[in-house]
Residue, then its C-alpha position, 0 to 999 in steps of 0.5 A: m345485249s348488255t355490257k356485262a354480256e358483251n364483256a363476257l364474250a371478250y374476256n375469259h374469267l381470268g381477265q384474258k382477252m379472247g380471240s375468235k377461237g377462244q370465243r368459240t370454245r367458250q360458246l361450245l362449253i355453254d352449248t354442251t352444258v345446256e344440252l347435258l342439263e336436259t338429262h342431268g341435274l345441276r348438282d350431278l353434272s361435273v366439269v369432267d362431264v362437260a369437258r368430255a362431251a365437248q371433246t376438250s379437257p378440264a384444264t381448258f374448261y377452267v380457262y373460261f369458267r370456275g365451274v358448271p354453275e358459272v356456265v349456266l349463269a353465262a348462258l342466262e345472260t343471253a336468254a331473255q324472258t321478254s321480247p319486243e312483241i311481248e312488250a308491245m302486247i303489254g303496252e297496249d290498252w288492256l281496258a279496251p273491249e278487244a283486250k279480252e282476246r289479247s290475253l291468250a295471245f300474250v300467254v301463248a307468246y310468253t310461254e313459247l319464249w320461255n320454252r325456248h330456254r326451258t332447260i336453263f330457266r328450269v335449272r335457274n329456278l330450281a337453284a334459286e328455290e334451293g337458296d343459291e343467291r346467284f340464281y335468285r338474282a339472275r331470276m329476278s333480273a330477268a323478270r324485272p322488265m315484265m314485272n314493271a310493265l305488268s305492275a303499271q297496267i295493273a295499277r291502271a286497271q285499279a285506277a279504273g276500278r277494274t281490279p281490286a284497289d287493295l291488291s299490290p300491283q307488284a304482288c299481282a305482277g309477280t303472281v302472274l309471272m310465277m303462274l306463267e313460268r310454271l305453266a311453261a315448265i309443265g304445260p307441254i308435258t301435261a297429259d290430257h285428262d278430265g279436260i286438263n291439257y296444255a290448251a285448257l291451262r293456257e285458256a285458264a291462265a289467259y282469264t287470270v291475266g285478263y282479270m288482273l290487267g282489267a280486261r275481264a272485270 
């Protein structure tokens, strides 16, 4: 957990140190907000809505957060977009023959992790795309470790002649992550039609990932 997240668990936004009861109340407000966002848009959800659902008062809410967007930002601080398993996958030798099979495992692992936090990631991405700098920074911060890891492997594939040398490794990594985020967001609700379903989309994404990293040259 980051120092920022640790501080958030110790102090409310007024700078007051929280005891165990305060920390439980803060977490309840986060959990309630995330649950409500499964059926409400960020702009449509009010402090009153959250307080009522959490069986507390707006006055109590404001002890911990300035507004609903701040609750989502707090939730994002503990929602990782990578894991030791995924980082280990990316860190392996993608130029080896067996790396072709690793592509699908990586896509599945990444999309499953993303979907554990799909509600707040979806809200974050939409707010970032609408121009909210706070959510844009949160999105980029969460993506940076995987961006760096992918960029390094793509540069290695370029040096080996497996991936076109005139492409930007960072741009390629960003494109891969955008594709996987979109796949995670809409794949589970994709209807099976003309051979297009979640499994088929994952296979296609795996081919793209493998090509970018040099496994499917």
